[in-house]
C-alpha positions, -999 to +999 in steps of 0.1 A: -040+742+044-045+733+081-029+700+075+001+715+056+006+741+083+004+714+110+031+694+092+053+724+088+049+733+125+054+697+136+086+694+115+100+726+130+092+713+164+110+680+158+140+697+144+142+723+173+138+694+198+166+675+181+188+705+181+180+713+218+188+677+227+221+679+209+230+713+224+223+701+260+233+665+258+266+657+275+290+628+276+300+616+311+335+602+313+346+584+345+382+579+353+398+560+383+435+563+389+464+565+413+474+594+435+507+595+416+489+603+385+466+629+398+486+662+392+496+653+356+461+641+347+443+670+361+466+694+342+462+675+311+424+675+312+424+713+314+448+715+285+429+693+261+394+710+266+382+730+236+402+763+231+383+794+238+356+776+259+350+778+297+350+750+323+340+745+359+353+720+385+341+710+418+359+685+441+371+677+476+395+707+476+368+731+466+356+746+433+374+764+405+365+777+370+379+794+339+361+817+316+386+810+288+406+778+281+438+787+263+453+754+253+475+735+229+492+701+231+527+717+224+525+745+250+495+747+272+492+781+287+464+775+311+475+775+347+456+748+367+446+758+402+458+738+432+421+733+441+420+710+411+455+695+410+453+686+447+419+671+446+415+633+447+379+633+438+359+657+417+341+665+384+348+687+354+322+704+333+334+717+299+337+711+262+357+687+243+356+682+205+326+704+203+308+681+228+296+690+263+315+667+288+314+659+324+346+643+335+346+626+369+378+616+386+384+593+415+422+591+424+418+563+449+449+543+441+468+526+414+454+491+422+419+506+424+425+518+388+435+484+377+405+467+394+380+492+381+390+488+344+400+451+344+370+440+364+345+467+351+334+469+386+313+495+403+332+525+418+323+556+437+324+591+421+313+625+433+275+630+426+278+665+411+284+675+375+313+699+382+291+728+389+283+745+422+306+759+448+325+747+478+341+714+485+323+681+480+324+651+502+349+623+497+328+597+479+348+568+494+338+578+530+304+593+522+274+575+536+244+587+514+243+575+478+231+604+456+240+631+481+277+620+490+285+598+461+273+580+429+281+546+417+293+540+382+317+521+359+351+535+351+356+542+314+394+541+317+420+545+345+456+553+354+480+532+374+516+533+386+517+495+387+518+469+361+487+447+360+509+417+367+521+433+400+485+434+412+461+406+423+436+418+396+447+392+371+423+364+362+400+354+390+405+371+423+380+369+452+352+357+428+356+384+402+372+378+368+396+405+357+404+409+320+437+419+305+438+457+300+458+479+275+486+495+294+504+525+278+532+543+296+528+580+299+555+590+324+576+581+354+569+588+391+599+587+415+593+576+451+613+590+480+618+581+516+612+610+540+617+614+578+599+635+602+611+666+621+641+662+644+656+635+623+692+641+614+694+664+584+659+680+590+658+718+597+649+713+634+680+691+641+709+716+645+732+690+661+733+666+631+728+684+598+739+655+576+714+641+553+710+604+561+709+574+538+685+545+538+696+513+521+675+485+506+684+463+536+676+489+562+643+498+546+634+461+543+641+456+580+622+488+590+591+477+572+593+440+583+598+448+620+581+482+620+609+500+640+647+502+640+673+522+660+684+556+647+719+543+653+715+520+622+713+551+601+739+573+617+763+547+631+764+566+664+756+538+690+766+560+718+741+588+713+714+573+690+709+537+702+677+547+721+662+569+695+636+548+676+624+551+640+589+539+631+576+530+597+545+547+580+530+533+549+501+533+523+470+510+519+464+481+496+449+503+467+481+524+465+506+519+437+532+536+459+528+508+484+537+481+459+563+503+442+581+508+474+578+472+487+589+456+455+618+481+453+632+470+487+626+432+480+595+426+500+572+419+470+535+423+470+523+398+494+547+402+524+529+414+555+545+447+567+543+465+601+535+502+600+521+525+626+489+545+631+496+578+651+470+596+672+480+633+667+471+663+687+477+700+680+481+699+642+474+729+620+455+732+587+464+759+562+443+757+530+443+720+521+475+711+539+475+698+575+509+697+593+526+696+627+513+686+660+524+658+683+519+620+680+506+615+716+506+577+710+505+552+681+496+516+674+503+490+647+479+498+619+445+485+632+424+461+611+394+483+613+412+512+597+421+497+564+408+515+533+415+493+502+403+465+480+414+438+502+422+434+539+456+426+554+468+415+588+472+437+619+499+463+612+500+458+574+475+485+564+483+521+557+470+556+546+447+561+516+467+589+501+500+606+498+487+638+515+478+618+547+511+600+550+529+634+543+510+653+570+521+626+596+557+630+585+556+666+599+547+656+635+569+652+665+567+621+687+557+624+723+571+601+749+541+575+748+546+573+710+585+570+708+584+545+737+556+528+720+530+525+747+508+494+746+484+477+769+494+444+786+464+431+805+486+410+827+507+439+841+498+470+862+508+505+849+521+516+815+538+490+792+564+502+767+580+484+738+611+506+742+610+519+778+645+534+776+638+554+743+646+591+744+633+602+711+615+589+680+608+596+644+587+584+615+598+573+580+575+569+550+575+570+512+557+596+490+562+612+456+585+643+454+553+663+445+536+655+478+569+660+497+577+694+482+544+709+492+536+690+524+568+678+540+598+698+530+581+730+517+549+747+509+531+762+538+548+739+563+570+760+586+606+752+592+601+736+626+576+711+612+595+702+581+609+667+575+638+657+554+644+637+522+667+607+527+692+593+501+684+559+489+713+535+486+735+565+488+719+584+459+699+616+461+665+617+445+668+641+415+655+639+380+689+635+366+696+605+389+664+588+378+672+595+341+707+581+344+697+550+363+716+556+396+683+563+415+660+533+412+629+539+434+605+548+407+574+535+389+559+541+355+527+561+351+504+543+326+469+548+312+446+517+314+420+510+287+397+480+281+408+457+253+392+465+219+362+443+214+355+440+252+320+447+264+333+480+281+356+490+252+359+527+245+343+542+215+335+577+201+341+607+222+353+586+252+380+568+230+391+602+214+393+618+248+414+590+264+439+590+235+442+628+236+447+627+274+473+600+270+493+620+244+490+653+264+504+637+296+531+617+277+543+647+256+539+675+282+522+672+314+541+642+329+568+667+339+543+685+363+545+657+388+574+634+376+593+628+345+585+623+308+597+589+296+615+604+266+650+603+251+664+620+283+657+588+302+684+563+294+670+533+315+639+511+316+624+483+337+599+456+328+583+450+363+577+469+394+608+467+415+626+449+388+662+456+375+668+491+360+686+484+327+697+505+297+670+511+271 
């Protein structure tokens, strides 16, 4: 009797332990992607979590939760908070396919996404499991492992560049990068935007005409680093001594390579962009805007976030949010005259001593521009202006009909089947569901769906736009 009773109790204990382990076990899914994929991907994650369940999210923009997920691939009804869609780094805690899942996202750049998946290399993610309150530390700049960041391998990623555009093909800097599966999920337009006071911006009441930047002028701007405003307006009497300076993105950014291939510079040309020192800016929520660029310098080598270093002046910002906030500043005299230090002379040295005004131009997605440059909480006096590109306004219709050509594909990246890091089980099912949700629905939250309404295609970044 005692032995029988012991066996029964032991069996019950084993069954309960197994049930408990199943109930509390969770699958951790790690994603590395581009800033341009962030909004659509964050929306889509919320929309494919199990209907009727709850989730929590904690990231660099704070925390958010939902007591009920109301979802469906055809018509998702869950409204995703800006604390989530605006967060480049964070973690979800929810339920997918009946499984407890933690989904960690690091939107550090398109090339970072390619490198992470093709090289199966270590990446930084937030250390939390999606629970807790308040903002978490940016894991890329955090200093303490375990507290500020964790190190892990990406299961899959997203990129706005073809793998062939990137250096992460074959052997690069001692690491072998395998071919990845690339599946298009949408289209991200890129726009060129100018800072306040530029003709066409709300604060310029003298010249209200929206200006045009051509391929040739953009190429000159990013090769030299600065051009005269008269090259935009044609007014050499009034605008010759007003100087336009270039702002750009870092080497992990798909937008960098999308923009530079579009204007004919390719992926290896060294560009010249500026790094402003700004005083008096304002922060409202997660948006920083305004202030004065009291000085600036060619992008310093010691300020280069990215997978590989470039020459002086050829770096750039690590996110569209950062480049956007610097497109809302006005330039002080030392900035627009471009103060520099020449040890052989006494007194201030200026690149343009006769300059009377200055402006910045940079490239970002319309999503970042609408909330951080030309709208959102940014007041009228700090708003910049969208430029035409080769005479064409950036609209969805103009991208769809092929007249506006500055755009890149959004694509999901997965390891090849049979690879050591190939997706299986819940992770594979989740990746495919996320792909389909973005492709069929959520691509439109930050760009365009690549559906029948788009009449054109391209086969490489910056390549010819041709009929489908």
